[in-house]
N, C-alpha and C positions, 0 to 999 in steps of 0.2 A: 434825280426831281428841284420839287422846286419851291424853294416857299417865301410866304410873306412874310416878315419881320416886321409888328407894329409897335414903337416903342413913345409912350405919352404920358404924360401929368391928368391929375381930374383939371377940371377950372375950377377956380377961387370956389366959389359958389355949389359945386358938383358937391353930393354926398357920397362918400365912399362903398354905406351902406346900397347905396338907391341901386349906385355903379356895379356892385357886386351883386346881387339880386337879378339885374335886370341886362348882363355879360350869361349867367349863368342859365335865364329862363330864356331869353330873345337871343338874343349875341348868337353866341355859340351854337342851340339848338335852329337855327335859321340856317348861319347861312354852314351846316355843316350837312344841310341839305343841299347843297351845290355841287349837280357831280364832280365839281373840276375842283374839289374841297375833299382831300383823303384825313383830313383830321384839324383841325382847330383846337387849342387850350391857352388858356390867358392863366399866365403868371401874373402875383404881386411880387414884385422888387421889393428885396431887405440889404442888405449889408454889401458891400465890395468884401471881398473875400481875404479875410487879412486882416480888415481894420477895423475899425469904428466907425467910418463910413458908408453913408446914406449910396444907394443907388442914384444917379439925377435924375434916372424915373422910376417912375411906382408901377407901373404897370408895362407887362410886355406880351401881344397877343401873338400863335405864330401858328400859322395856315401853312398843311403842306397841301401842295397847289396840284395835280394832274398834269392840267392842260392849261397854260396861261391866257393861249386867246378864249378861250371854254370862261375862261372864268373871266375875260373882260367882258363875254355876252352876257353871264348870269348877273355880274352888278349892277346892270343896267334893268332891270328886273322892278319891276316896280313896291315887289318888298324890298329887293334891297337895298334901292333908294332908301324908302321909310326906317331900315334899319339904319344905315345910313348917315342918315339925317338925327337919333337918335344918339347914334355916339358922338357921332360936333356936339351933342348939347352937352357931354362930358368930357368930353379928350378936349384938353390943347395946346393946340399945336402939335397933333400927332405925328409923327414922321414915319415915311409907310417905307420900307424896302426888301429889295428883291433878290430875292438868292437861291446860290446854287449848290447843292450837296456834291461837299466830292468826296468825301470816304465815310 
């Protein structure tokens, strides 16, 4: 199983409330409808365990992917391109990490 992990902070002018509402009502349902995505979760990150230090990132998205090739095809759809453009309005320089489950 592969996963796409996206770490990011919101842009200075982006509203946390607006982003979270959009994630729940648009991003997660739309991306979850892709056949290559088994699950999609968004996490609001807090403190680093054992410290009072906050995470360097505000949010983490985790998409479990069953077919990376198919994902590449599906993200080029008009619908996903619209969602991606909306995401870019919220996210400040997001980092997309392709990962592979080992256990």
